CHARMM-style PDB file with segment names, atoms N, HN, CA, C and O in Angstrom:
ATOM      1  N   UNK     1      59.353-163.247-101.057  1.00  0.00      PROA
ATOM      2  CA  UNK     1      59.128-164.438-101.864  1.00  0.00      PROA
ATOM      3  C   UNK     1      59.776-164.267-103.234  1.00  0.00      PROA
ATOM      4  O   UNK     1      60.149-163.160-103.624  1.00  0.00      PROA
ATOM      5  N   UNK     2      59.903-165.347-103.939  1.00  0.00      PROA
ATOM      6  HN  UNK     2      59.600-166.246-103.622  1.00  0.00      PROA
ATOM      7  CA  UNK     2      60.506-165.248-105.275  1.00  0.00      PROA
ATOM      8  C   UNK     2      59.603-164.461-106.230  1.00  0.00      PROA
ATOM      9  O   UNK     2      60.096-163.766-107.119  1.00  0.00      PROA
ATOM     10  N   UNK     3      58.292-164.569-106.048  1.00  0.00      PROA
ATOM     11  HN  UNK     3      57.892-165.134-105.326  1.00  0.00      PROA
ATOM     12  CA  UNK     3      57.367-163.808-106.902  1.00  0.00      PROA
ATOM     13  C   UNK     3      57.525-162.311-106.664  1.00  0.00      PROA
ATOM     14  O   UNK     3      57.475-161.522-107.608  1.00  0.00      PROA
ATOM     15  N   UNK     4      57.715-161.916-105.405  1.00  0.00      PROA
ATOM     16  HN  UNK     4      57.755-162.557-104.638  1.00  0.00      PROA
ATOM     17  CA  UNK     4      57.926-160.502-105.086  1.00  0.00      PROA
ATOM     18  C   UNK     4      59.251-160.025-105.664  1.00  0.00      PROA
ATOM     19  O   UNK     4      59.335-158.931-106.222  1.00  0.00      PROA
ATOM     20  N   UNK     5      60.281-160.848-105.530  1.00  0.00      PROA
ATOM     21  HN  UNK     5      60.213-161.736-105.077  1.00  0.00      PROA
ATOM     22  CA  UNK     5      61.588-160.486-106.073  1.00  0.00      PROA
ATOM     23  C   UNK     5      61.503-160.297-107.590  1.00  0.00      PROA
ATOM     24  O   UNK     5      62.025-159.323-108.132  1.00  0.00      PROA
ATOM     25  N   UNK     6      60.849-161.228-108.260  1.00  0.00      PROA
ATOM     26  HN  UNK     6      60.425-162.020-107.820  1.00  0.00      PROA
ATOM     27  CA  UNK     6      60.714-161.130-109.722  1.00  0.00      PROA
ATOM     28  C   UNK     6      59.985-159.850-110.123  1.00  0.00      PROA
ATOM     29  O   UNK     6      60.368-159.190-111.089  1.00  0.00      PROA
ATOM     30  N   UNK     7      58.942-159.506-109.385  1.00  0.00      PROA
ATOM     31  HN  UNK     7      58.631-160.043-108.601  1.00  0.00      PROA
ATOM     32  CA  UNK     7      58.187-158.285-109.679  1.00  0.00      PROA
ATOM     33  C   UNK     7      59.044-157.050-109.428  1.00  0.00      PROA
ATOM     34  O   UNK     7      59.063-156.132-110.248  1.00  0.00      PROA
ATOM     35  N   UNK     8      59.751-157.021-108.307  1.00  0.00      PROA
ATOM     36  HN  UNK     8      59.736-157.768-107.641  1.00  0.00      PROA
ATOM     37  CA  UNK     8      60.622-155.883-108.001  1.00  0.00      PROA
ATOM     38  C   UNK     8      61.711-155.748-109.063  1.00  0.00      PROA
ATOM     39  O   UNK     8      62.010-154.640-109.507  1.00  0.00      PROA
ATOM     40  N   UNK     9      62.296-156.856-109.466  1.00  0.00      PROA
ATOM     41  HN  UNK     9      62.053-157.756-109.105  1.00  0.00      PROA
ATOM     42  CA  UNK     9      63.336-156.837-110.500  1.00  0.00      PROA
ATOM     43  C   UNK     9      62.782-156.283-111.816  1.00  0.00      PROA
ATOM     44  O   UNK     9      63.435-155.478-112.482  1.00  0.00      PROA
ATOM     45  N   UNK    10      61.591-156.715-112.179  1.00  0.00      PROA
ATOM     46  HN  UNK    10      61.061-157.368-111.638  1.00  0.00      PROA
ATOM     47  CA  UNK    10      60.963-156.228-113.410  1.00  0.00      PROA
ATOM     48  C   UNK    10      60.732-154.723-113.341  1.00  0.00      PROA
ATOM     49  O   UNK    10      61.046-154.002-114.288  1.00  0.00      PROA
ATOM     50  N   UNK    11      60.188-154.252-112.234  1.00  0.00      PROA
ATOM     51  HN  UNK    11      59.933-154.838-111.465  1.00  0.00      PROA
ATOM     52  CA  UNK    11      59.935-152.814-112.078  1.00  0.00      PROA
ATOM     53  C   UNK    11      61.238-152.018-112.105  1.00  0.00      PROA
ATOM     54  O   UNK    11      61.340-151.009-112.802  1.00  0.00      PROA
ATOM     55  N   UNK    12      62.236-152.475-111.341  1.00  0.00      PROA
ATOM     56  HN  UNK    12      62.153-153.295-110.775  1.00  0.00      PROA
ATOM     57  CA  UNK    12      63.515-151.758-111.268  1.00  0.00      PROA
ATOM     58  C   UNK    12      64.237-151.768-112.615  1.00  0.00      PROA
ATOM     59  O   UNK    12      64.888-150.789-112.980  1.00  0.00      PROA
ATOM     60  N   UNK    13      64.123-152.856-113.339  1.00  0.00      PROA
ATOM     61  HN  UNK    13      63.594-153.651-113.042  1.00  0.00      PROA
ATOM     62  CA  UNK    13      64.755-152.955-114.664  1.00  0.00      PROA
ATOM     63  C   UNK    13      64.109-152.019-115.676  1.00  0.00      PROA
ATOM     64  O   UNK    13      64.690-151.708-116.716  1.00  0.00      PROA
ATOM     65  N   UNK    14      62.906-151.581-115.357  1.00  0.00      PROA
ATOM     66  HN  UNK    14      62.434-151.834-114.512  1.00  0.00      PROA
ATOM     67  CA  UNK    14      62.172-150.667-116.233  1.00  0.00      PROA
ATOM     68  C   UNK    14      61.912-149.340-115.530  1.00  0.00      PROA
ATOM     69  O   UNK    14      60.897-148.686-115.773  1.00  0.00      PROA
ATOM     70  N   UNK    15      62.837-148.948-114.657  1.00  0.00      PROA
ATOM     71  HN  UNK    15      63.661-149.479-114.460  1.00  0.00      PROA
ATOM     72  CA  UNK    15      62.684-147.706-113.891  1.00  0.00      PROA
ATOM     73  C   UNK    15      62.420-146.535-114.827  1.00  0.00      PROA
ATOM     74  O   UNK    15      63.053-146.388-115.873  1.00  0.00      PROA
ATOM     75  N   UNK    16      61.461-145.703-114.414  1.00  0.00      PROA
ATOM     76  HN  UNK    16      60.947-145.822-113.565  1.00  0.00      PROA
ATOM     77  CA  UNK    16      61.108-144.539-115.213  1.00  0.00      PROA
ATOM     78  C   UNK    16      60.038-144.809-116.258  1.00  0.00      PROA
ATOM     79  O   UNK    16      59.575-143.885-116.927  1.00  0.00      PROA
ATOM     80  N   UNK    17      59.642-146.071-116.402  1.00  0.00      PROA
ATOM     81  HN  UNK    17      60.018-146.821-115.858  1.00  0.00      PROA
ATOM     82  CA  UNK    17      58.601-146.444-117.365  1.00  0.00      PROA
ATOM     83  C   UNK    17      57.406-147.019-116.616  1.00  0.00      PROA
ATOM     84  O   UNK    17      57.573-147.803-115.682  1.00  0.00      PROA
ATOM     85  N   UNK    18      56.222-146.636-117.019  1.00  0.00      PROA
ATOM     86  HN  UNK    18      56.086-145.999-117.777  1.00  0.00      PROA
ATOM     87  CA  UNK    18      55.010-147.198-116.427  1.00  0.00      PROA
ATOM     88  C   UNK    18      54.783-148.582-117.025  1.00  0.00      PROA
ATOM     89  O   UNK    18      54.763-148.756-118.244  1.00  0.00      PROA
ATOM     90  N   UNK    19      54.612-149.565-116.137  1.00  0.00      PROA
ATOM     91  HN  UNK    19      54.628-149.423-115.147  1.00  0.00      PROA
ATOM     92  CA  UNK    19      54.279-150.915-116.575  1.00  0.00      PROA
ATOM     93  C   UNK    19      52.832-151.198-116.198  1.00  0.00      PROA
ATOM     94  O   UNK    19      52.456-151.097-115.030  1.00  0.00      PROA
ATOM     95  N   UNK    20      52.041-151.543-117.168  1.00  0.00      PROA
ATOM     96  HN  UNK    20      52.346-151.625-118.116  1.00  0.00      PROA
ATOM     97  CA  UNK    20      50.639-151.864-116.907  1.00  0.00      PROA
ATOM     98  C   UNK    20      50.541-153.257-116.286  1.00  0.00      PROA
ATOM     99  O   UNK    20      51.479-154.051-116.357  1.00  0.00      PROA
ATOM    100  N   UNK    21      49.401-153.533-115.683  1.00  0.00      PROA
ATOM    101  HN  UNK    21      48.639-152.888-115.625  1.00  0.00      PROA
ATOM    102  CA  UNK    21      49.173-154.879-115.155  1.00  0.00      PROA
ATOM    103  C   UNK    21      49.279-155.903-116.282  1.00  0.00      PROA
ATOM    104  O   UNK    21      49.784-157.007-116.081  1.00  0.00      PROA
ATOM    105  N   UNK    22      48.802-155.532-117.457  1.00  0.00      PROA
ATOM    106  HN  UNK    22      48.392-154.635-117.620  1.00  0.00      PROA
ATOM    107  CA  UNK    22      48.883-156.423-118.612  1.00  0.00      PROA
ATOM    108  C   UNK    22      50.338-156.769-118.928  1.00  0.00      PROA
ATOM    109  O   UNK    22      50.672-157.932-119.152  1.00  0.00      PROA
ATOM    110  N   UNK    23      51.204-155.743-118.944  1.00  0.00      PROA
ATOM    111  HN  UNK    23      50.932-154.798-118.762  1.00  0.00      PROA
ATOM    112  CA  UNK    23      52.632-155.961-119.194  1.00  0.00      PROA
ATOM    113  C   UNK    23      53.233-156.879-118.139  1.00  0.00      PROA
ATOM    114  O   UNK    23      53.966-157.815-118.457  1.00  0.00      PROA
ATOM    115  N   UNK    24      52.914-156.598-116.882  1.00  0.00      PROA
ATOM    116  HN  UNK    24      52.319-155.837-116.623  1.00  0.00      PROA
ATOM    117  CA  UNK    24      53.484-157.363-115.775  1.00  0.00      PROA
ATOM    118  C   UNK    24      53.044-158.824-115.851  1.00  0.00      PROA
ATOM    119  O   UNK    24      53.872-159.726-115.722  1.00  0.00      PROA
ATOM    120  N   UNK    25      51.769-159.061-116.057  1.00  0.00      PROA
ATOM    121  HN  UNK    25      51.096-158.329-116.162  1.00  0.00      PROA
ATOM    122  CA  UNK    25      51.268-160.434-116.169  1.00  0.00      PROA
ATOM    123  C   UNK    25      51.946-161.172-117.311  1.00  0.00      PROA
ATOM    124  O   UNK    25      52.402-162.304-117.150  1.00  0.00      PROA
ATOM    125  N   UNK    26      52.008-160.526-118.454  1.00  0.00      PROA
ATOM    126  HN  UNK    26      51.638-159.606-118.584  1.00  0.00      PROA
ATOM    127  CA  UNK    26      52.601-161.156-119.632  1.00  0.00      PROA
ATOM    128  C   UNK    26      54.059-161.533-119.371  1.00  0.00      PROA
ATOM    129  O   UNK    26      54.489-162.639-119.698  1.00  0.00      PROA
ATOM    130  N   UNK    27      54.805-160.620-118.788  1.00  0.00      PROA
ATOM    131  HN  UNK    27      54.456-159.721-118.522  1.00  0.00      PROA
ATOM    132  CA  UNK    27      56.239-160.855-118.576  1.00  0.00      PROA
ATOM    133  C   UNK    27      56.529-161.838-117.453  1.00  0.00      PROA
ATOM    134  O   UNK    27      57.452-162.645-117.562  1.00  0.00      PROA
ATOM    135  N   UNK    28      55.752-161.782-116.374  1.00  0.00      PROA
ATOM    136  HN  UNK    28      55.002-161.127-116.285  1.00  0.00      PROA
ATOM    137  CA  UNK    28      56.040-162.643-115.232  1.00  0.00      PROA
ATOM    138  C   UNK    28      55.341-163.995-115.295  1.00  0.00      PROA
ATOM    139  O   UNK    28      55.888-165.000-114.842  1.00  0.00      PROA
ATOM    140  N   UNK    29      54.158-164.023-115.843  1.00  0.00      PROA
ATOM    141  HN  UNK    29      53.713-163.207-116.210  1.00  0.00      PROA
ATOM    142  CA  UNK    29      53.380-165.261-115.840  1.00  0.00      PROA
ATOM    143  C   UNK    29      53.218-165.879-117.215  1.00  0.00      PROA
ATOM    144  O   UNK    29      52.870-167.053-117.341  1.00  0.00      PROA
ATOM    145  N   UNK    30      53.470-165.088-118.243  1.00  0.00      PROA
ATOM    146  HN  UNK    30      53.753-164.134-118.141  1.00  0.00      PROA
ATOM    147  CA  UNK    30      53.316-165.604-119.591  1.00  0.00      PROA
ATOM    148  C   UNK    30      51.868-165.821-119.991  1.00  0.00      PROA
ATOM    149  O   UNK    30      51.571-166.583-120.911  1.00  0.00      PROA
ATOM    150  N   UNK    31      50.962-165.134-119.281  1.00  0.00      PROA
ATOM    151  HN  UNK    31      51.204-164.515-118.533  1.00  0.00      PROA
ATOM    152  CA  UNK    31      49.539-165.252-119.601  1.00  0.00      PROA
ATOM    153  C   UNK    31      48.933-163.869-119.742  1.00  0.00      PROA
ATOM    154  O   UNK    31      49.497-162.870-119.294  1.00  0.00      PROA
ATOM    155  N   UNK    32      47.784-163.837-120.368  1.00  0.00      PROA
ATOM    156  HN  UNK    32      47.326-164.648-120.732  1.00  0.00      PROA
ATOM    157  CA  UNK    32      47.067-162.579-120.564  1.00  0.00      PROA
ATOM    158  C   UNK    32      46.343-162.188-119.278  1.00  0.00      PROA
ATOM    159  O   UNK    32      45.783-163.041-118.590  1.00  0.00      PROA
ATOM    160  N   UNK    33      46.356-160.907-118.962  1.00  0.00      PROA
ATOM    161  HN  UNK    33      46.810-160.214-119.521  1.00  0.00      PROA
ATOM    162  CA  UNK    33      45.665-160.381-117.783  1.00  0.00      PROA
ATOM    163  C   UNK    33      44.169-160.394-118.024  1.00  0.00      PROA
ATOM    164  O   UNK    33      43.699-159.942-119.068  1.00  0.00      PROA
ATOM    165  N   UNK    34      43.414-160.915-117.054  1.00  0.00      PROA
ATOM    166  HN  UNK    34      43.796-161.282-116.205  1.00  0.00      PROA
ATOM    167  CA  UNK    34      41.960-161.043-117.225  1.00  0.00      PROA
ATOM    168  C   UNK    34      41.178-159.817-116.773  1.00  0.00      PROA
ATOM    169  O   UNK    34      39.957-159.772-116.923  1.00  0.00      PROA
ATOM    170  N   UNK    35      41.866-158.827-116.224  1.00  0.00      PROA
ATOM    171  HN  UNK    35      42.858-158.864-116.102  1.00  0.00      PROA
ATOM    172  CA  UNK    35      41.201-157.610-115.777  1.00  0.00      PROA
ATOM    173  C   UNK    35      40.648-157.683-114.373  1.00  0.00      PROA
ATOM    174  O   UNK    35      40.167-156.677-113.850  1.00  0.00      PROA
ATOM    175  N   UNK    36      40.702-158.841-113.751  1.00  0.00      PROA
ATOM    176  HN  UNK    36      41.093-159.657-114.175  1.00  0.00      PROA
ATOM    177  CA  UNK    36      40.128-159.029-112.419  1.00  0.00      PROA
ATOM    178  C   UNK    36      41.160-159.385-111.353  1.00  0.00      PROA
ATOM    179  O   UNK    36      40.992-159.023-110.188  1.00  0.00      PROA
ATOM    180  N   UNK    37      42.199-160.071-111.723  1.00  0.00      PROA
ATOM    181  HN  UNK    37      42.336-160.365-112.669  1.00  0.00      PROA
ATOM    182  CA  UNK    37      43.193-160.575-110.775  1.00  0.00      PROA
ATOM    183  C   UNK    37      43.912-159.425-110.079  1.00  0.00      PROA
ATOM    184  O   UNK    37      44.426-158.524-110.742  1.00  0.00      PROA
ATOM    185  N   UNK    38      43.952-159.450-108.759  1.00  0.00      PROA
ATOM    186  HN  UNK    38      43.535-160.182-108.221  1.00  0.00      PROA
ATOM    187  CA  UNK    38      44.589-158.380-107.986  1.00  0.00      PROA
ATOM    188  C   UNK    38      45.921-158.830-107.369  1.00  0.00      PROA
ATOM    189  O   UNK    38      46.459-158.142-106.502  1.00  0.00      PROA
ATOM    190  N   UNK    39      46.449-159.958-107.799  1.00  0.00      PROA
ATOM    191  HN  UNK    39      46.012-160.518-108.503  1.00  0.00      PROA
ATOM    192  CA  UNK    39      47.673-160.483-107.187  1.00  0.00      PROA
ATOM    193  C   UNK    39      48.858-159.531-107.344  1.00  0.00      PROA
ATOM    194  O   UNK    39      49.707-159.459-106.455  1.00  0.00      PROA
ATOM    195  N   UNK    40      48.930-158.810-108.440  1.00  0.00      PROA
ATOM    196  HN  UNK    40      48.241-158.868-109.162  1.00  0.00      PROA
ATOM    197  CA  UNK    40      50.015-157.842-108.632  1.00  0.00      PROA
ATOM    198  C   UNK    40      49.900-156.738-107.586  1.00  0.00      PROA
ATOM    199  O   UNK    40      50.903-156.335-106.997  1.00  0.00      PROA
ATOM    200  N   UNK    41      48.690-156.250-107.351  1.00  0.00      PROA
ATOM    201  HN  UNK    41      47.875-156.577-107.829  1.00  0.00      PROA
ATOM    202  CA  UNK    41      48.472-155.202-106.350  1.00  0.00      PROA
ATOM    203  C   UNK    41      48.883-155.680-104.959  1.00  0.00      PROA
ATOM    204  O   UNK    41      49.492-154.933-104.194  1.00  0.00      PROA
ATOM    205  N   UNK    42      48.547-156.919-104.642  1.00  0.00      PROA
ATOM    206  HN  UNK    42      48.052-157.526-105.264  1.00  0.00      PROA
ATOM    207  CA  UNK    42      48.904-157.483-103.335  1.00  0.00      PROA
ATOM    208  C   UNK    42      50.419-157.575-103.202  1.00  0.00      PROA
ATOM    209  O   UNK    42      50.974-157.229-102.159  1.00  0.00      PROA
ATOM    210  N   UNK    43      51.083-158.034-104.243  1.00  0.00      PROA
ATOM    211  HN  UNK    43      50.632-158.315-105.090  1.00  0.00      PROA
ATOM    212  CA  UNK    43      52.548-158.129-104.190  1.00  0.00      PROA
ATOM    213  C   UNK    43      53.185-156.752-104.021  1.00  0.00      PROA
ATOM    214  O   UNK    43      54.128-156.590-103.246  1.00  0.00      PROA
ATOM    215  N   UNK    44      52.674-155.770-104.742  1.00  0.00      PROA
ATOM    216  HN  UNK    44      51.908-155.902-105.371  1.00  0.00      PROA
ATOM    217  CA  UNK    44      53.196-154.405-104.610  1.00  0.00      PROA
ATOM    218  C   UNK    44      53.040-153.936-103.167  1.00  0.00      PROA
ATOM    219  O   UNK    44      53.962-153.349-102.601  1.00  0.00      PROA
ATOM    220  N   UNK    45      51.880-154.194-102.573  1.00  0.00      PROA
ATOM    221  HN  UNK    45      51.131-154.671-103.033  1.00  0.00      PROA
ATOM    222  CA  UNK    45      51.638-153.756-101.192  1.00  0.00      PROA
ATOM    223  C   UNK    45      52.567-154.453-100.209  1.00  0.00      PROA
ATOM    224  O   UNK    45      52.869-153.896 -99.153  1.00  0.00      PROA
ATOM    225  N   UNK    46      53.022-155.644-100.525  1.00  0.00      PROA
ATOM    226  HN  UNK    46      52.777-156.097-101.383  1.00  0.00      PROA
ATOM    227  CA  UNK    46      53.975-156.362 -99.664  1.00  0.00      PROA
ATOM    228  C   UNK    46      55.412-155.905 -99.892  1.00  0.00      PROA
ATOM    229  O   UNK    46      56.222-155.889 -98.966  1.00  0.00      PROA
ATOM    230  N   UNK    47      55.718-155.536-101.124  1.00  0.00      PROA
ATOM    231  HN  UNK    47      55.060-155.549-101.877  1.00  0.00      PROA
ATOM    232  CA  UNK    47      57.079-155.099-101.461  1.00  0.00      PROA
ATOM    233  C   UNK    47      57.382-153.730-100.869  1.00  0.00      PROA
ATOM    234  O   UNK    47      58.475-153.518-100.343  1.00  0.00      PROA
ATOM    235  N   UNK    48      56.449-152.810-100.942  1.00  0.00      PROA
ATOM    236  HN  UNK    48      55.561-152.983-101.369  1.00  0.00      PROA
ATOM    237  CA  UNK    48      56.698-151.425-100.520  1.00  0.00      PROA
ATOM    238  C   UNK    48      57.332-151.323 -99.134  1.00  0.00      PROA
ATOM    239  O   UNK    48      58.382-150.692 -99.011  1.00  0.00      PROA
ATOM    240  N   UNK    49      56.754-151.911 -98.086  1.00  0.00      PROA
ATOM    241  HN  UNK    49      55.901-152.424 -98.186  1.00  0.00      PROA
ATOM    242  CA  UNK    49      57.397-151.777 -96.776  1.00  0.00      PROA
ATOM    243  C   UNK    49      58.759-152.470 -96.703  1.00  0.00      PROA
ATOM    244  O   UNK    49      59.633-152.035 -95.953  1.00  0.00      PROA
ATOM    245  N   UNK    50      58.943-153.524 -97.461  1.00  0.00      PROA
ATOM    246  HN  UNK    50      58.233-153.877 -98.071  1.00  0.00      PROA
ATOM    247  CA  UNK    50      60.215-154.254 -97.440  1.00  0.00      PROA
ATOM    248  C   UNK    50      61.361-153.422 -98.004  1.00  0.00      PROA
ATOM    249  O   UNK    50      62.518-153.621 -97.634  1.00  0.00      PROA
ATOM    250  N   UNK    51      61.039-152.484 -98.903  1.00  0.00      PROA
ATOM    251  HN  UNK    51      60.099-152.322 -99.204  1.00  0.00      PROA
ATOM    252  CA  UNK    51      62.091-151.629 -99.470  1.00  0.00      PROA
ATOM    253  C   UNK    51      62.087-150.242 -98.827  1.00  0.00      PROA
ATOM    254  O   UNK    51      62.765-149.328 -99.295  1.00  0.00      PROA
ATOM    255  N   UNK    52      61.312-150.100 -97.747  1.00  0.00      PROA
ATOM    256  HN  UNK    52      60.762-150.843 -97.367  1.00  0.00      PROA
ATOM    257  CA  UNK    52      61.273-148.830 -97.024  1.00  0.00      PROA
ATOM    258  C   UNK    52      60.391-147.785 -97.665  1.00  0.00      PROA
ATOM    259  O   UNK    52      60.533-146.595 -97.385  1.00  0.00      PROA
ATOM    260  N   UNK    53      59.484-148.213 -98.521  1.00  0.00      PROA
ATOM    261  HN  UNK    53      59.369-149.180 -98.748  1.00  0.00      PROA
ATOM    262  CA  UNK    53      58.573-147.285 -99.191  1.00  0.00      PROA
ATOM    263  C   UNK    53      57.307-147.153 -98.348  1.00  0.00      PROA
ATOM    264  O   UNK    53      56.719-148.157 -97.945  1.00  0.00      PROA
ATOM    265  N   UNK    54      56.892-145.930 -98.085  1.00  0.00      PROA
ATOM    266  HN  UNK    54      57.369-145.115 -98.413  1.00  0.00      PROA
ATOM    267  CA  UNK    54      55.696-145.671 -97.287  1.00  0.00      PROA
ATOM    268  C   UNK    54      54.456-146.051 -98.093  1.00  0.00      PROA
ATOM    269  O   UNK    54      54.191-145.444 -99.131  1.00  0.00      PROA
ATOM    270  N   UNK    55      53.690-147.048 -97.635  1.00  0.00      PROA
ATOM    271  HN  UNK    55      53.905-147.542 -96.792  1.00  0.00      PROA
ATOM    272  CA  UNK    55      52.506-147.463 -98.388  1.00  0.00      PROA
ATOM    273  C   UNK    55      51.471-146.347 -98.564  1.00  0.00      PROA
ATOM    274  O   UNK    55      50.723-146.345 -99.542  1.00  0.00      PROA
ATOM    275  N   UNK    56      51.425-145.405 -97.627  1.00  0.00      PROA
ATOM    276  HN  UNK    56      52.033-145.407 -96.833  1.00  0.00      PROA
ATOM    277  CA  UNK    56      50.458-144.308 -97.713  1.00  0.00      PROA
ATOM    278  C   UNK    56      50.903-143.209 -98.674  1.00  0.00      PROA
ATOM    279  O   UNK    56      50.075-142.507 -99.255  1.00  0.00      PROA
ATOM    280  N   UNK    57      52.213-143.067 -98.833  1.00  0.00      PROA
ATOM    281  HN  UNK    57      52.886-143.637 -98.361  1.00  0.00      PROA
ATOM    282  CA  UNK    57      52.769-142.035 -99.708  1.00  0.00      PROA
ATOM    283  C   UNK    57      54.030-142.584-100.381  1.00  0.00      PROA
ATOM    284  O   UNK    57      55.135-142.128-100.087  1.00  0.00      PROA
ATOM    285  N   UNK    58      53.872-143.552-101.274  1.00  0.00      PROA
ATOM    286  HN  UNK    58      52.975-143.922-101.513  1.00  0.00      PROA
ATOM    287  CA  UNK    58      55.040-144.210-101.862  1.00  0.00      PROA
ATOM    288  C   UNK    58      55.878-143.280-102.734  1.00  0.00      PROA
ATOM    289  O   UNK    58      55.354-142.458-103.486  1.00  0.00      PROA
ATOM    290  N   UNK    59      57.176-143.433-102.611  1.00  0.00      PROA
ATOM    291  HN  UNK    59      57.602-144.100-102.000  1.00  0.00      PROA
ATOM    292  CA  UNK    59      58.119-142.632-103.402  1.00  0.00      PROA
ATOM    293  C   UNK    59      58.845-143.487-104.445  1.00  0.00      PROA
ATOM    294  O   UNK    59      59.243-142.972-105.490  1.00  0.00      PROA
ATOM    295  N   UNK    60      59.024-144.786-104.175  1.00  0.00      PROA
ATOM    296  HN  UNK    60      58.701-145.205-103.326  1.00  0.00      PROA
ATOM    297  CA  UNK    60      59.796-145.655-105.074  1.00  0.00      PROA
ATOM    298  C   UNK    60      58.916-146.386-106.083  1.00  0.00      PROA
ATOM    299  O   UNK    60      59.219-146.409-107.276  1.00  0.00      PROA
ATOM    300  N   UNK    61      57.819-146.986-105.599  1.00  0.00      PROA
ATOM    301  HN  UNK    61      57.573-146.967-104.629  1.00  0.00      PROA
ATOM    302  CA  UNK    61      56.892-147.679-106.492  1.00  0.00      PROA
ATOM    303  C   UNK    61      55.578-146.922-106.450  1.00  0.00      PROA
ATOM    304  O   UNK    61      54.819-147.010-105.485  1.00  0.00      PROA
ATOM    305  N   UNK    62      55.329-146.184-107.505  1.00  0.00      PROA
ATOM    306  HN  UNK    62      55.946-146.112-108.289  1.00  0.00      PROA
ATOM    307  CA  UNK    62      54.129-145.350-107.564  1.00  0.00      PROA
ATOM    308  C   UNK    62      53.037-146.046-108.375  1.00  0.00      PROA
ATOM    309  O   UNK    62      53.301-146.695-109.388  1.00  0.00      PROA
ATOM    310  N   UNK    63      51.819-145.891-107.902  1.00  0.00      PROA
ATOM    311  HN  UNK    63      51.605-145.364-107.080  1.00  0.00      PROA
ATOM    312  CA  UNK    63      50.659-146.349-108.655  1.00  0.00      PROA
ATOM    313  C   UNK    63      50.220-145.207-109.556  1.00  0.00      PROA
ATOM    314  O   UNK    63      49.956-144.103-109.080  1.00  0.00      PROA
ATOM    315  N   UNK    64      50.142-145.464-110.839  1.00  0.00      PROA
ATOM    316  HN  UNK    64      50.356-146.361-111.225  1.00  0.00      PROA
ATOM    317  CA  UNK    64      49.685-144.470-111.803  1.00  0.00      PROA
ATOM    318  C   UNK    64      48.271-144.888-112.202  1.00  0.00      PROA
ATOM    319  O   UNK    64      48.072-145.855-112.937  1.00  0.00      PROA
ATOM    320  N   UNK    65      47.316-144.146-111.708  1.00  0.00      PROA
ATOM    321  HN  UNK    65      47.477-143.360-111.112  1.00  0.00      PROA
ATOM    322  CA  UNK    65      45.904-144.507-111.883  1.00  0.00      PROA
ATOM    323  C   UNK    65      45.549-144.796-113.342  1.00  0.00      PROA
ATOM    324  O   UNK    65      45.870-144.025-114.246  1.00  0.00      PROA
ATOM    325  N   UNK    66      44.895-145.900-113.535  1.00  0.00      PROA
ATOM    326  HN  UNK    66      44.635-146.526-112.800  1.00  0.00      PROA
ATOM    327  CA  UNK    66      44.430-146.375-114.849  1.00  0.00      PROA
ATOM    328  C   UNK    66      45.557-146.699-115.824  1.00  0.00      PROA
ATOM    329  O   UNK    66      45.306-146.939-117.005  1.00  0.00      PROA
ATOM    330  N   UNK    67      46.797-146.708-115.339  1.00  0.00      PROA
ATOM    331  HN  UNK    67      47.002-146.514-114.380  1.00  0.00      PROA
ATOM    332  CA  UNK    67      47.944-146.987-116.211  1.00  0.00      PROA
ATOM    333  C   UNK    67      48.747-148.189-115.724  1.00  0.00      PROA
ATOM    334  O   UNK    67      49.002-149.114-116.496  1.00  0.00      PROA
ATOM    335  N   UNK    68      49.153-148.186-114.439  1.00  0.00      PROA
ATOM    336  HN  UNK    68      48.945-147.435-113.812  1.00  0.00      PROA
ATOM    337  CA  UNK    68      49.981-149.267-113.925  1.00  0.00      PROA
ATOM    338  C   UNK    68      50.876-148.803-112.798  1.00  0.00      PROA
ATOM    339  O   UNK    68      50.473-148.011-111.946  1.00  0.00      PROA
ATOM    340  N   UNK    69      52.102-149.309-112.806  1.00  0.00      PROA
ATOM    341  HN  UNK    69      52.430-149.953-113.498  1.00  0.00      PROA
ATOM    342  CA  UNK    69      53.061-148.999-111.750  1.00  0.00      PROA
ATOM    343  C   UNK    69      54.332-148.412-112.341  1.00  0.00      PROA
ATOM    344  O   UNK    69      54.750-148.761-113.445  1.00  0.00      PROA
ATOM    345  N   UNK    70      54.933-147.511-111.574  1.00  0.00      PROA
ATOM    346  HN  UNK    70      54.594-147.228-110.677  1.00  0.00      PROA
ATOM    347  CA  UNK    70      56.146-146.815-111.989  1.00  0.00      PROA
ATOM    348  C   UNK    70      57.182-146.946-110.891  1.00  0.00      PROA
ATOM    349  O   UNK    70      56.929-146.560-109.749  1.00  0.00      PROA
ATOM    350  N   UNK    71      58.350-147.488-111.223  1.00  0.00      PROA
ATOM    351  HN  UNK    71      58.556-147.801-112.150  1.00  0.00      PROA
ATOM    352  CA  UNK    71      59.467-147.537-110.282  1.00  0.00      PROA
ATOM    353  C   UNK    71      60.297-146.285-110.508  1.00  0.00      PROA
ATOM    354  O   UNK    71      60.774-146.034-111.615  1.00  0.00      PROA
ATOM    355  N   UNK    72      60.465-145.503-109.452  1.00  0.00      PROA
ATOM    356  HN  UNK    72      60.077-145.707-108.553  1.00  0.00      PROA
ATOM    357  CA  UNK    72      61.175-144.229-109.538  1.00  0.00      PROA
ATOM    358  C   UNK    72      62.633-144.444-109.160  1.00  0.00      PROA
ATOM    359  O   UNK    72      62.940-144.988-108.099  1.00  0.00      PROA
ATOM    360  N   UNK    73      63.521-144.013-110.037  1.00  0.00      PROA
ATOM    361  HN  UNK    73      63.272-143.571-110.899  1.00  0.00      PROA
ATOM    362  CA  UNK    73      64.953-144.116-109.766  1.00  0.00      PROA
ATOM    363  C   UNK    73      65.308-143.285-108.550  1.00  0.00      PROA
ATOM    364  O   UNK    73      64.708-142.239-108.307  1.00  0.00      PROA
ATOM    365  N   UNK    74      66.286-143.752-107.787  1.00  0.00      PROA
ATOM    366  HN  UNK    74      66.774-144.602-107.985  1.00  0.00      PROA
ATOM    367  CA  UNK    74      66.737-143.016-106.614  1.00  0.00      PROA
ATOM    368  C   UNK    74      67.287-141.665-107.048  1.00  0.00      PROA
ATOM    369  O   UNK    74      68.009-141.559-108.039  1.00  0.00      PROA
ATOM    370  N   UNK    75      66.930-140.632-106.283  1.00  0.00      PROA
ATOM    371  HN  UNK    75      66.343-140.718-105.478  1.00  0.00      PROA
ATOM    372  CA  UNK    75      67.390-139.290-106.601  1.00  0.00      PROA
ATOM    373  C   UNK    75      66.418-138.506-107.457  1.00  0.00      PROA
ATOM    374  O   UNK    75      66.640-137.322-107.711  1.00  0.00      PROA
ATOM    375  N   UNK    76      65.350-139.133-107.907  1.00  0.00      PROA
ATOM    376  HN  UNK    76      65.169-140.095-107.701  1.00  0.00      PROA
ATOM    377  CA  UNK    76      64.332-138.432-108.716  1.00  0.00      PROA
ATOM    378  C   UNK    76      63.172-138.013-107.863  1.00  0.00      PROA
ATOM    379  OT1 UNK    76      62.221-137.412-108.364  1.00  0.00      PROA
TER     380      UNK     76
END
């Protein structure tokens, strides 16, 4: 979907940097994160298999507990 593409583009454009849910919401939706919405998590779970990332042991899009998401550059 276009929402998944936008999220993947944002993560890849910031490869090597942890993006919090707050950052992602602000940049993609232009609104403040309410602390409850899980739509970003759902999109990440849909993107991972599409890019060949193992959902059980992701190598490209990592979840950083209590911080956000990290897109890992290829070769790292």
